[in-house]
Structures are given as C-alpha cells and as structure tokens.
N, CA, C and O of each residue as an XYZ file, in Angstrom:
872
protein
N      56.858     45.344    254.639
C      57.090     45.798    253.252
C      55.793     45.641    252.534
O      55.071     44.657    252.693
N      55.498     46.706    251.686
C      54.208     46.725    251.002
C      54.309     45.876    249.769
O      55.191     46.041    248.927
N      53.345     44.935    249.692
C      53.356     44.021    248.543
C      52.784     44.614    247.281
O      52.976     44.029    246.215
N      52.098     45.732    247.327
C      51.502     46.333    246.116
C      52.569     47.128    245.367
O      53.323     47.922    245.931
N      52.585     46.867    244.073
C      53.567     47.549    243.210
C      53.079     48.959    242.931
O      51.901     49.222    242.692
N      54.009     49.799    242.974
C      53.630     51.184    242.619
C      53.437     51.302    241.104
O      54.089     50.607    240.324
N      52.596     52.130    240.737
C      52.340     52.257    239.267
C      53.599     52.675    238.528
O      54.437     53.437    239.011
N      53.676     52.113    237.302
C      54.885     52.405    236.467
C      54.899     53.853    236.070
O      53.889     54.477    235.744
N      56.072     54.325    236.119
C      56.217     55.745    235.708
C      56.203     55.836    234.172
O      57.062     55.261    233.504
N      55.235     56.552    233.631
C      55.102     56.685    232.159
C      56.009     57.795    231.652
O      56.107     58.881    232.222
N      56.688     57.449    230.512
C      57.553     58.473    229.880
C      56.693     59.449    229.079
O      55.715     59.066    228.437
N      57.077     60.680    229.137
C      56.254     61.648    228.352
C      56.378     61.393    226.841
O      57.476     61.139    226.347
N      55.268     61.459    226.113
C      55.254     61.262    224.637
C      55.236     62.619    223.925
O      54.584     63.576    224.344
N      55.986     62.639    222.833
C      56.065     63.888    222.047
C      55.065     63.800    220.900
O      55.173     62.928    220.037
N      54.121     64.678    220.896
C      53.119     64.691    219.798
C      53.669     65.431    218.582
O      54.568     66.268    218.666
N      53.062     65.064    217.428
C      53.501     65.688    216.168
C      53.209     67.164    216.142
O      53.881     67.920    215.440
N      52.215     67.587    216.900
C      51.852     69.001    216.863
C      52.775     69.859    217.700
O      52.662     71.084    217.722
N      53.687     69.198    218.387
C      54.583     69.993    219.239
C      55.493     70.826    218.385
O      55.952     70.392    217.328
N      55.749     72.011    218.844
C      56.589     72.928    218.090
C      58.018     72.745    218.529
O      58.372     72.885    219.700
N      58.836     72.419    217.519
C      60.256     72.261    217.806
C      61.083     73.100    216.874
O      60.569     73.862    216.055
N      62.353     72.944    217.018
C      63.234     73.742    216.133
C      63.024     73.429    214.672
O      63.076     74.344    213.850
N      62.779     72.128    214.290
C      62.582     71.791    212.849
C      61.288     72.394    212.317
O      61.232     72.915    211.203
N      60.238     72.306    213.158
C      58.969     72.864    212.678
C      59.082     74.342    212.490
O      58.527     74.912    211.551
N      59.816     74.971    213.403
C      59.978     76.423    213.240
C      60.719     76.754    211.980
O      60.389     77.723    211.297
N      61.734     75.951    211.653
C      62.486     76.212    210.424
C      61.639     75.937    209.201
O      61.745     76.642    208.198
N      60.781     74.894    209.277
C      59.944     74.606    208.099
C      58.896     75.651    207.901
O      58.525     75.933    206.761
N      58.385     76.261    208.995
C      57.318     77.246    208.828
C      57.830     78.535    208.257
O      57.072     79.303    207.664
N      59.136     78.790    208.432
C      59.659     80.059    207.895
C      59.677     80.000    206.380
O      59.861     78.929    205.802
N      59.488     81.142    205.730
C      59.458     81.142    204.241
C      60.773     80.667    203.681
O      61.846     80.922    204.229
N      60.650     79.932    202.513
C      61.838     79.381    201.847
C      62.671     80.509    201.271
O      62.143     81.406    200.614
N      63.905     80.466    201.505
C      64.797     81.538    200.992
C      64.964     81.391    199.493
O      65.312     80.304    199.031
N      64.722     82.475    198.685
C      64.856     82.478    197.217
C      66.232     82.976    196.840
O      66.780     83.866    197.489
N      66.799     82.393    195.774
C      68.100     82.902    195.308
C      67.942     84.307    194.752
O      66.887     84.626    194.205
N      68.927     85.133    194.869
C      68.809     86.525    194.372
C      68.683     86.554    192.846
O      69.388     85.845    192.128
N      67.743     87.415    192.372
C      67.515     87.528    190.928
C      68.540     88.484    190.309
O      68.915     89.489    190.914
N      68.986     88.149    189.088
C      69.939     89.073    188.431
C      69.260     90.356    187.999
O      68.114     90.343    187.550
N      69.942     91.422    188.132
C      69.402     92.728    187.718
C      69.506     92.836    186.200
O      70.601     92.710    185.653
N      68.378     93.071    185.500
C      68.454     93.144    184.015
C      69.304     94.322    183.581
O      69.211     95.422    184.127
N      70.137     94.062    182.582
C      70.969     95.132    182.028
C      70.362     95.692    180.748
O      69.248     95.327    180.373
N      71.067     96.542    180.107
C      70.534     97.122    178.851
C      70.435     96.058    177.769
O      71.301     95.190    177.670
N      69.342     96.122    176.926
C      69.137     95.172    175.838
C      70.086     95.496    174.683
O      70.378     96.658    174.402
N      70.547     94.462    174.040
C      71.384     94.750    172.858
C      70.566     95.376    171.758
O      69.364     95.142    171.635
N      71.233     96.165    170.971
C      70.529     96.832    169.864
C      70.025     95.790    168.879
O      70.680     94.776    168.638
N      68.838     96.056    168.305
C      68.238     95.121    167.340
C      69.066     95.091    166.068
O      69.489     96.127    165.554
N      69.286     93.885    165.573
C      70.058     93.725    164.336
C      69.100     93.772    163.160
O      68.181     92.956    163.085
N      69.291     94.706    162.241
C      68.358     94.769    161.096
C      68.469     93.541    160.233
O      69.545     92.958    160.105
N      67.333     93.133    159.625
C      67.313     91.967    158.759
C      67.876     92.323    157.390
O      67.824     93.473    156.952
N      68.415     91.302    156.727
C      68.944     91.593    155.378
C      67.839     92.069    154.452
O      66.771     91.463    154.372
N      68.107     93.142    153.769
C      67.140     93.659    152.815
C      66.014     94.450    153.421
O      65.167     94.961    152.688
N      65.968     94.573    154.717
C      64.904     95.329    155.389
C      65.539     96.361    156.291
O      65.685     96.099    157.485
N      65.923     97.518    155.788
C      66.593     98.522    156.630
C      65.674     99.045    157.712
O      64.452     99.002    157.574
N      66.262     99.539    158.789
C      65.474    100.137    159.856
C      65.318     99.183    161.011
O      65.912     98.105    161.006
N      64.524     99.557    162.012
C      64.365     98.731    163.212
C      63.638     97.446    162.903
O      62.902     97.340    161.921
N      63.866     96.448    163.783
C      63.206     95.161    163.611
C      61.719     95.310    163.876
O      61.305     96.275    164.519
N      60.882     94.351    163.383
C      59.435     94.447    163.641
C      59.103     94.483    165.114
O      58.138     95.144    165.496
N      59.887     93.778    165.992
C      59.568     93.811    167.428
C      59.781     95.194    167.997
O      58.968     95.682    168.782
N      60.894     95.841    167.598
C      61.134     97.191    168.096
C      60.081     98.153    167.588
O      59.681     99.071    168.304
N      59.618     97.952    166.334
C      58.595     98.847    165.802
C      57.284     98.674    166.531
O      56.564     99.646    166.764
N      56.959     97.409    166.904
C      55.705     97.207    167.628
C      55.770     97.804    169.015
O      54.765     98.297    169.527
N      56.983     97.765    169.654
C      57.104     98.393    170.979
C      56.932     99.896    170.884
O      56.421    100.526    171.810
N      57.360    100.478    169.759
C      57.214    101.927    169.598
C      55.809    102.319    169.214
O      55.486    103.506    169.172
N      54.942    101.315    168.924
C      53.557    101.623    168.580
C      53.343    101.789    167.094
O      52.265    102.217    166.682
N      54.349    101.459    166.255
C      54.204    101.608    164.808
C      54.074    100.235    164.183
O      54.700     99.276    164.634
N      53.267    100.141    163.152
C      53.107     98.890    162.416
C      54.205     98.796    161.381
O      54.363     99.714    160.576
N      54.975     97.709    161.375
C      56.060     97.626    160.392
C      55.519     97.621    158.975
O      54.542     96.932    158.684
N      56.139     98.372    158.106
C      55.738     98.449    156.706
C      56.739     97.694    155.854
O      57.940     97.715    156.125
N      56.240     97.029    154.825
C      57.190     96.303    153.965
C      58.075     97.275    153.215
O      57.677     98.398    152.903
N      59.278     96.821    152.935
C      60.209     97.669    152.189
C      59.681     97.910    150.786
O      59.132     96.997    150.169
N      59.836     99.119    150.275
C      59.306     99.411    148.920
C      60.026     98.575    147.880
O      61.235     98.361    147.958
N      59.251     98.100    146.891
C      59.815     97.311    145.809
C      60.381     98.215    144.728
O      59.913     99.331    144.504
N      61.391     97.699    144.077
C      61.994     98.468    142.982
C      61.004     98.542    141.832
O      60.386     97.530    141.500
N      60.831     99.707    141.210
C      59.877     99.818    140.099
C      60.286     98.926    138.955
O      61.462     98.856    138.598
N      59.306     98.238    138.374
C      59.550     97.367    137.246
C      59.269     98.110    135.954
O      58.335     98.907    135.855
N      60.093     97.828    134.985
C      59.930     98.492    133.690
C      58.682     97.974    133.004
O      58.482     96.764    132.893
N      57.848     98.885    132.546
C      56.629     98.512    131.835
C      56.967     98.191    130.397
O      57.553     99.019    129.700
N      56.602     96.981    129.931
C      56.954     96.653    128.542
C      56.237     97.569    127.573
O      55.018     97.724    127.641
N      56.975     98.160    126.691
C      56.391     99.044    125.693
C      56.097     98.296    124.408
O      56.347     97.094    124.325
N      55.581     98.970    123.424
C      55.269     98.310    122.161
C      56.521     97.817    121.477
O      57.555     98.486    121.465
N      56.407     96.634    120.907
C      57.547     96.059    120.199
C      57.750     96.830    118.900
O      56.823     96.938    118.098
N      58.944     97.364    118.681
C      59.149     98.116    117.433
C      59.012     97.210    116.234
O      59.411     96.046    116.252
N      58.446     97.768    115.208
C      58.264     97.007    113.987
C      59.602     96.689    113.359
O      60.531     97.497    113.390
N      59.688     95.491    112.787
C      60.927     95.081    112.140
C      61.172     95.957    110.916
O      60.232     96.251    110.178
N      62.403     96.376    110.687
C      62.673     97.213    109.522
C      62.363     96.477    108.236
O      62.613     95.279    108.101
N      61.821     97.210    107.314
C      61.460     96.616    106.043
C      62.703     96.143    105.318
O      63.730     96.822    105.296
N      62.587     94.965    104.725
C      63.721     94.410    104.016
C      63.978     95.166    102.718
O      63.142     95.951    102.270
N      65.114     94.930    102.135
C      65.424     95.623    100.895
C      64.451     95.231     99.799
O      64.041     94.074     99.707
N      64.083     96.196     98.969
C      63.159     95.929     97.889
C      63.809     95.003     96.873
O      65.032     94.919     96.770
N      62.954     94.308     96.125
C      63.460     93.372     95.131
C      64.275     94.133     94.065
O      63.863     95.205     93.622
N      65.411     93.588     93.664
C      66.225     94.280     92.666
C      65.492     94.377     91.335
O      64.698     93.509     90.973
N      65.779     95.446     90.627
C      65.158     95.635     89.309
C      65.653     94.560     88.361
O      66.810     94.148     88.446
N      64.804     94.099     87.462
C      65.242     93.063     86.525
C      66.312     93.590     85.570
O      66.350     94.774     85.233
N      67.155     92.694     85.159
C      68.186     93.037     84.180
C      67.537     93.173     82.801
O      66.620     92.427     82.458
N      68.021     94.125     82.025
C      67.468     94.375     80.686
C      68.557     94.142     79.651
O      69.653     94.695     79.746
N      68.244     93.327     78.674
C      69.164     93.052     77.567
C      68.490     93.446     76.260
O      67.284     93.268     76.089
N      69.275     93.975     75.353
C      68.760     94.396     74.050
C      69.376     93.534     72.954
O      70.593     93.365     72.878
N      68.505     92.996     72.113
C      68.936     92.249     70.934
C      68.541     93.084     69.723
O      67.366     93.115     69.358
N      69.506     93.767     69.088
C      69.146     94.619     67.937
C      68.509     93.794     66.807
O      69.018     92.750     66.398
N      67.391     94.304     66.335
C      66.678     93.623     65.248
C      65.720     94.611     64.607
O      65.257     95.555     65.247
N      65.434     94.382     63.350
C      64.436     95.186     62.660
C      63.053     94.703     63.047
O      62.908     93.666     63.695
N      62.047     95.448     62.652
C      60.690     95.039     62.982
C      60.358     93.708     62.309
O      59.634     92.887     62.871
N      60.899     93.497     61.088
C      60.629     92.245     60.386
C      61.365     91.056     61.027
O      60.860     89.934     60.981
N      62.526     91.277     61.611
C      63.299     90.176     62.185
C      63.179     90.078     63.694
O      63.854     89.247     64.302
N      62.347     90.894     64.319
C      62.249     90.888     65.781
C      61.675     89.578     66.306
O      62.093     89.093     67.357
N      60.698     88.993     65.564
C      60.088     87.757     66.043
C      61.077     86.592     65.961
O      61.128     85.752     66.859
N      61.859     86.546     64.880
C      62.881     85.492     64.785
C      63.927     85.651     65.888
O      64.382     84.656     66.452
N      64.312     86.882     66.200
C      65.291     87.125     67.264
C      64.733     86.683     68.618
O      65.458     86.167     69.469
N      63.436     86.899     68.794
C      62.812     86.464     70.052
C      62.820     84.948     70.151
O      63.041     84.406     71.234
N      62.582     84.250     69.043
C      62.608     82.789     69.064
C      64.011     82.272     69.393
O      64.169     81.317     70.154
N      65.020     82.916     68.811
C      66.389     82.504     69.124
C      66.709     82.739     70.606
O      67.403     81.933     71.227
N      66.204     83.839     71.169
C      66.431     84.114     72.596
C      65.768     83.057     73.469
O      66.330     82.639     74.482
N      64.560     82.621     73.071
C      63.866     81.583     73.834
C      64.640     80.275     73.781
O      64.782     79.599     74.800
N      65.144     79.909     72.597
C      65.913     78.669     72.479
C      67.170     78.724     73.348
O      67.537     77.734     73.980
N      67.827     79.886     73.375
C      69.028     80.013     74.187
C      68.699     79.889     75.674
O      69.450     79.268     76.426
N      67.595     80.468     76.094
C      67.186     80.361     77.496
C      66.905     78.921     77.895
O      67.308     78.487     78.974
N      66.220     78.178     77.037
C      65.910     76.780     77.336
C      67.177     75.936     77.350
O      67.310     75.018     78.159
N      68.108     76.252     76.451
C      69.352     75.489     76.407
C      70.212     75.722     77.648
O      70.992     74.853     78.036
N      70.071     76.894     78.271
C      70.879     77.211     79.452
C      70.189     76.812     80.752
O      70.678     77.149     81.830
N      69.066     76.104     80.673
C      68.444     75.557     81.875
C      67.185     76.249     82.346
O      66.622     75.850     83.365
N      66.720     77.266     81.649
C      65.473     77.905     82.052
C      64.292     76.981     81.791
O      64.218     76.326     80.752
N      63.367     76.936     82.750
C      62.159     76.131     82.572
C      61.222     76.823     81.592
O      61.148     78.052     81.591
N      60.510     76.080     80.766
C      59.584     76.713     79.819
C      58.548     77.608     80.500
O      58.166     78.648     79.964
N      58.105     77.198     81.670
C      57.098     78.003     82.363
C      57.617     79.310     82.911
O      56.832     80.122     83.401
N      58.948     79.545     82.842
C      59.530     80.803     83.323
C      59.511     81.900     82.265
O      59.881     83.037     82.557
N      59.089     81.587     81.046
C      59.284     82.518     79.926
C      57.937     82.999     79.404
O      57.021     82.209     79.175
N      57.838     84.319     79.222
C      56.677     84.967     78.614
C      57.165     85.776     77.419
O      58.069     86.600     77.560
N      56.574     85.549     76.236
C      56.964     86.247     75.009
C      55.832     87.179     74.611
O      54.678     86.764     74.499
N      56.176     88.445     74.397
C      55.196     89.462     74.012
C      55.530     89.982     72.620
O      56.696     90.081     72.240
N      54.506     90.305     71.883
C      54.673     90.882     70.545
C      53.905     92.184     70.458
O      52.851     92.332     71.077
N      54.441     93.155     69.672
C      53.762     94.438     69.505
C      52.978     94.509     68.196
O      52.060     95.318     68.061
N      53.344     93.657     67.229
C      52.655     93.649     65.928
C      51.825     92.393     65.766
O      50.964     92.087     66.591
N      52.097     91.666     64.683
C      51.367     90.423     64.432
C      51.614     89.432     65.566
O      52.714     89.375     66.113
N      50.596     88.654     65.917
C      50.780     87.689     67.007
C      51.702     86.558     66.577
O      51.873     86.288     65.388
N      52.274     85.924     67.541
C      53.092     84.745     67.289
C      52.186     83.651     66.714
O      51.026     83.528     67.107
N      52.738     82.840     65.758
C      51.892     81.789     65.166
C      51.257     80.864     66.204
O      50.117     80.436     66.027
N      51.978     80.549     67.285
C      51.382     79.689     68.309
C      50.175     80.356     68.937
O      49.142     79.715     69.126
N      50.294     81.647     69.265
C      49.179     82.349     69.890
C      47.983     82.420     68.945
O      46.839     82.243     69.366
N      48.251     82.678     67.673
C      47.146     82.745     66.713
C      46.448     81.391     66.620
O      45.222     81.329     66.528
N      47.209     80.327     66.644
C      46.607     78.992     66.558
C      45.766     78.681     67.795
O      44.651     78.174     67.665
N      46.277     78.974     68.994
C      45.546     78.649     70.217
C      44.305     79.513     70.379
O      43.289     79.067     70.913
N      44.399     80.744     69.916
C      43.225     81.621     70.044
C      42.085     81.171     69.139
O      40.930     81.540     69.351
N      42.415     80.382     68.145
C      41.358     79.885     67.267
C      40.433     78.908     67.991
O      39.331     78.636     67.513
N      40.859     78.389     69.116
C      40.039     77.474     69.914
C      39.262     78.206     71.011
O      38.535     77.586     71.787
N      39.420     79.502     71.064
C      38.678     80.274     72.049
C      39.574     80.867     73.133
O      40.654     80.357     73.432
N      39.092     81.944     73.700
C      39.840     82.636     74.744
C      40.048     81.762     75.988
O      41.118     81.774     76.596
N      39.013     81.008     76.352
C      39.112     80.216     77.592
C      40.228     79.189     77.491
O      41.020     79.034     78.421
N      40.291     78.491     76.370
C      41.340     77.490     76.206
C      42.715     78.137     76.149
O      43.689     77.603     76.679
N      42.782     79.285     75.505
C      44.070     79.985     75.374
C      44.613     80.419     76.736
O      45.776     80.162     77.046
N      43.781     81.074     77.551
C      44.257     81.564     78.847
C      44.395     80.444     79.877
O      45.102     80.609     80.871
N      43.745     79.327     79.660
C      43.935     78.190     80.561
C      45.373     77.695     80.488
O      45.932     77.263     81.496
N      45.975     77.755     79.302
C      47.375     77.351     79.177
C      48.293     78.363     79.871
O      49.332     77.996     80.419
N      47.902     79.629     79.841
C      48.670     80.633     80.578
C      48.625     80.347     82.073
O      49.647     80.403     82.759
N      47.424     80.037     82.574
C      47.277     79.793     84.004
C      47.986     78.515     84.436
O      48.427     78.416     85.582
N      48.103     77.548     83.555
C      48.809     76.311     83.899
C      50.278     76.592     84.174
O      50.862     75.978     85.067
N      50.886     77.504     83.431
C      52.252     77.933     83.689
C      53.297     76.864     83.509
O      54.329     76.903     84.180
N      53.071     75.905     82.627
C      54.045     74.837     82.445
C      54.735     74.887     81.082
O      55.462     73.958     80.733
N      54.522     75.961     80.300
C      55.156     76.064     78.988
C      55.345     77.539     78.643
O      54.785     78.423     79.291
N      56.146     77.782     77.607
C      56.327     79.148     77.137
C      54.981     79.687     76.676
O      54.228     79.005     75.981
N      54.687     80.927     77.074
C      53.399     81.511     76.701
C      53.645     82.744     75.841
O      54.505     83.568     76.153
N      52.876     82.864     74.746
C      53.001     83.971     73.803
C      51.724     84.798     73.886
O      50.617     84.260     73.917
N      51.900     86.125     73.923
C      50.744     87.007     74.077
C      50.995     88.326     73.363
O      52.136     88.721     73.125
N      49.917     88.983     73.036
C      49.974     90.324     72.451
C      50.289     91.310     73.575
O      49.658     91.264     74.631
N      51.241     92.185     73.361
C      51.627     93.150     74.393
C      50.478     94.059     74.777
O      50.464     94.604     75.881
N      49.491     94.237     73.866
C      48.339     95.074     74.180
C      47.296     94.324     75.001
O      46.306     94.917     75.428
N      47.505     93.024     75.227
C      46.530     92.215     75.969
C      47.161     91.672     77.251
O      47.038     90.487     77.563
N      47.827     92.542     77.977
C      48.547     92.111     79.172
C      47.710     92.161     80.447
O      48.219     91.867     81.529
N      46.440     92.526     80.336
C      45.648     92.635     81.552
C      45.573     91.297     82.298
O      45.551     91.278     83.528
N      45.533     90.190     81.569
C      45.408     88.884     82.203
C      46.741     88.165     82.299
O      46.810     87.093     82.900
N      47.789     88.712     81.735
C      49.084     88.035     81.756
C      49.797     88.311     83.079
O      49.992     89.464     83.465
N      50.176     87.250     83.757
C      50.902     87.382     85.012
C      52.394     87.476     84.741
O      52.864     87.119     83.660
N      53.132     87.958     85.730
C      54.570     88.085     85.586
C      55.273     86.737     85.586
O      54.774     85.755     86.135
N      56.442     86.713     84.958
C      57.276     85.513     84.918
C      58.724     85.941     85.094
O      59.044     87.113     84.896
N      59.608     85.013     85.464
C      60.995     85.410     85.675
C      61.641     86.063     84.455
O      62.439     86.988     84.607
N      61.314     85.602     83.259
C      61.924     86.150     82.043
C      60.817     86.573     81.085
O      59.883     85.818     80.814
N      60.943     87.789     80.584
C      60.007     88.305     79.581
C      60.821     88.675     78.341
O      61.837     89.364     78.428
N      60.352     88.202     77.192
C      60.975     88.529     75.908
C      59.992     89.378     75.122
O      58.873     88.948     74.842
N      60.410     90.579     74.770
C      59.546     91.498     74.018
C      60.049     91.577     72.586
O      61.184     91.984     72.337
N      59.206     91.191     71.661
C      59.522     91.286     70.238
C      58.843     92.534     69.681
O      57.623     92.558     69.522
N      59.632     93.575     69.383
C      59.073     94.824     68.829
C      58.944     94.641     67.315
O      59.759     95.146     66.543
N      57.909     93.912     66.910
C      57.718     93.546     65.504
C      56.659     94.409     64.817
O      55.815     93.909     64.073
N      56.721     95.683     65.075
C      55.802     96.586     64.393
C      54.593     96.912     65.240
O      54.665     97.036     66.463
N      53.462     97.049     64.532
C      52.243     97.429     65.198
C      51.957     98.907     65.051
O      52.688     99.596     64.340
N      50.923     99.421     65.692
C      50.588    100.847     65.582
C      51.688    101.723     66.154
O      52.551    101.253     66.895
N      51.648    103.018     65.799
C      52.658    103.953     66.297
C      52.627    104.004     67.830
O      51.563    104.092     68.443
N      53.784    103.947     68.414
C      53.890    104.004     69.871
C      53.632    102.693     70.565
O      53.563    102.653     71.793
N      53.484    101.585     69.795
C      53.199    100.293     70.426
C      54.377     99.822     71.279
O      54.202     99.318     72.388
N      55.605    100.004     70.720
C      56.772     99.561     71.483
C      56.958    100.399     72.740
O      57.265     99.871     73.809
N      56.767    101.735     72.602
C      56.931    102.609     73.769
C      55.930    102.262     74.861
O      56.258    102.370     76.042
N      54.715    101.847     74.500
C      53.707    101.479     75.487
C      53.963    100.095     76.072
O      53.604     99.823     77.217
N      54.592     99.209     75.272
C      54.798     97.840     75.733
C      55.998     97.705     76.663
O      56.005     96.845     77.543
N      57.009     98.546     76.474
C      58.232     98.395     77.272
C      57.984     98.505     78.778
O      58.413     97.612     79.508
N      57.315     99.552     79.290
C      57.094     99.610     80.748
C      56.275     98.435     81.278
O      56.554     97.925     82.363
N      55.254     97.997     80.508
C      54.437     96.865     80.959
C      55.250     95.579     80.987
O      55.097     94.762     81.895
N      56.128     95.394     79.975
C      56.965     94.192     79.962
C      57.968     94.217     81.109
O      58.240     93.187     81.725
N      58.521     95.406     81.396
C      59.470     95.523     82.498
C      58.814     95.217     83.839
O      59.435     94.619     84.719
N      57.563     95.627     83.991
C      56.850     95.390     85.251
C      56.561     93.918     85.485
O      56.408     93.503     86.633
N      56.482     93.120     84.435
C      56.169     91.698     84.572
C      57.405     90.812     84.560
O      57.294     89.601     84.749
N      58.567     91.384     84.343
C      59.804     90.598     84.328
C      60.356     90.486     85.740
O      60.634     91.496     86.386
N      60.513     89.265     86.216
C      61.029     89.083     87.560
C      62.525     89.243     87.653
O      63.024     89.840     88.607
N      63.258     88.719     86.675
C      64.724     88.758     86.731
C      65.343     89.315     85.456
O      66.404     89.936     85.520
N      64.713     89.111     84.299
C      65.355     89.468     83.035
C      64.302     89.888     82.016
O      63.265     89.245     81.857
N      64.606     90.996     81.329
C      63.789     91.455     80.198
C      64.687     91.523     78.971
O      65.716     92.199     78.977
N      64.290     90.817     77.925
C      65.039     90.822     76.666
C      64.192     91.549     75.636
O      63.068     91.142     75.343
N      64.730     92.610     75.100
C      64.024     93.421     74.103
C      64.660     93.141     72.748
O      65.849     93.387     72.545
N      63.870     92.635     71.840
C      64.321     92.375     70.472
C      63.698     93.436     69.584
O      62.499     93.388     69.309
N      64.509     94.407     69.126
C      63.972     95.482     68.309
C      64.983     96.559     68.086
O      66.189     96.337     68.199
N      64.485     97.742     67.764
C      65.330     98.886     67.457
C      65.931     99.442     68.742
O      65.214     99.735     69.698
N      67.267     99.586     68.756
C      67.948    100.040     69.965
C      67.598    101.472     70.308
O      67.397    101.792     71.479
N      67.518    102.363     69.288
C      67.220    103.773     69.571
C      65.817    103.935     70.146
O      65.597    104.772     71.022
N      64.886    103.155     69.668
C      63.522    103.255     70.187
C      63.450    102.743     71.627
O      62.721    103.300     72.447
N      64.182    101.714     71.927
C      64.171    101.181     73.291
C      64.852    102.134     74.256
O      64.396    102.296     75.388
N      65.947    102.774     73.823
C      66.650    103.692     74.723
C      65.828    104.918     75.038
O      66.058    105.560     76.063
N      64.878    105.264     74.191
C      64.107    106.482     74.408
C      63.015    106.315     75.467
O      62.388    107.295     75.870
N      62.788    105.093     75.914
C      61.746    104.850     76.906
C      62.347    104.887     78.300
O      63.207    104.057     78.595
N      61.935    105.821     79.194
C      62.514    105.887     80.548
C      62.201    104.625     81.337
O      61.117    104.050     81.239
N      63.199    104.216     82.129
C      62.984    103.095     83.035
C      63.417    101.763     82.499
O      63.490    100.794     83.255
N      63.715    101.674     81.189
C      64.133    100.384     80.648
C      65.598    100.128     80.908
O      65.986     98.985     81.152
N      66.427    101.159     80.864
C      67.844    101.013     81.169
C      68.624    100.274     80.112
O      69.702     99.754     80.400
N      68.115    100.210     78.895
C      68.844     99.521     77.817
C      69.618    100.537     76.983
O      70.297    100.162     76.026
C-alpha cells in the first residue's frame, strides 16, 4: 500500500465575473411602466373681468395678451356758478304830512319815536331841503373836518343838507324833512334819500309833492 497521500481534490470556485441567470437578468434593461396617453386638454376658463382666452392660450397662439379696455371716465367740467341770490328788498316808505314850516318839527318827532321803539341813534340819518338843522349848523361852525368826523363815527343821529349827500353814507333809516329850499329841492332829494335808506324812508312834507316823484312809492 502506497504511503503517499494523493493530492486533495479541489472544488471548483465560482468567480464573480461568471455569467449566470441573475447577471443576465440584471444586464437586461429595466422594464418601465406604461405611460398614459395624453387626452384632450380642458378648455381654458376665462378670468373674472377679462373676457376671452387665458394669457397662456394667447401666448400659445402667438398673440400677446392685451389688457381689457377701461371704462371711460367722465371728465369734470366747469363748476356752474351759484345762482345769484335775491336782491335786497326796497326800503319801506312812510309819509308824514307836514307843511314846509312844520316839516323839521315832524322829523324830530319821527326821530324820537324811532329811538323810543329801540332804534340805535347811529341807524338814523336826517336830511333837510331848506334851512339846516340847528345841530348841523352848530357843528359846521367848528369846521367841515369835525362835522364829518362825527358822521364817520356813526354812533349818533346825523343831520345833513340833502344837497350835500356826496359824503353821506347810507343808514338803515333816513328821515327827509322837506322844509323848503329852492324850487325842485324836494324832488331832487327824494331819490337820493331813497337810495341811502336801508330799511325805511320817512318823508315829512307835502304828500302831493312826494307822490309826484317816481320810485318813492308814497
């Protein structure tokens, strides 16, 4: 019997590079899931206030979307002028019958009645067509400047010659004493006295002469 051992039988080794069923399966391309077939796109929903196709659809068609036209705005025109208010009412005219000699006394009584009923002294202007009122004659003796300064102060009854009304301003009440003077003095004084009376004109004189002057309404 041979004492030498026979060499061991080596088992065959499988290398990684060997091609097997798994390697073949791995080398084959990976199977992809089937893709869905695209269907028709839903119609574009128009945006509120913007009629027509959506901007995306317009860009696909090759057109640039245009903004919707704005409603025309009213152009402000000129503001109409406010209607003119009603004109001031004509002053009331009262007649106190008196002769030329008693016209000045009648005017004094009218002034006293006005003051007693609450009229302020500065509201009253007394005009004469003939001789000046004694107060006016006295004040004029001190000069024109002093006399008209009292008129401008407007805090007391003022007496003036009806022919010297260029500097006399209007007052709420005018009392005209038709106490004579040159012919036509009363007719010339009535319109001027009426123009300066704000609320009331009192004419102390002849009624027929006063009625003959247009515009007095006495």
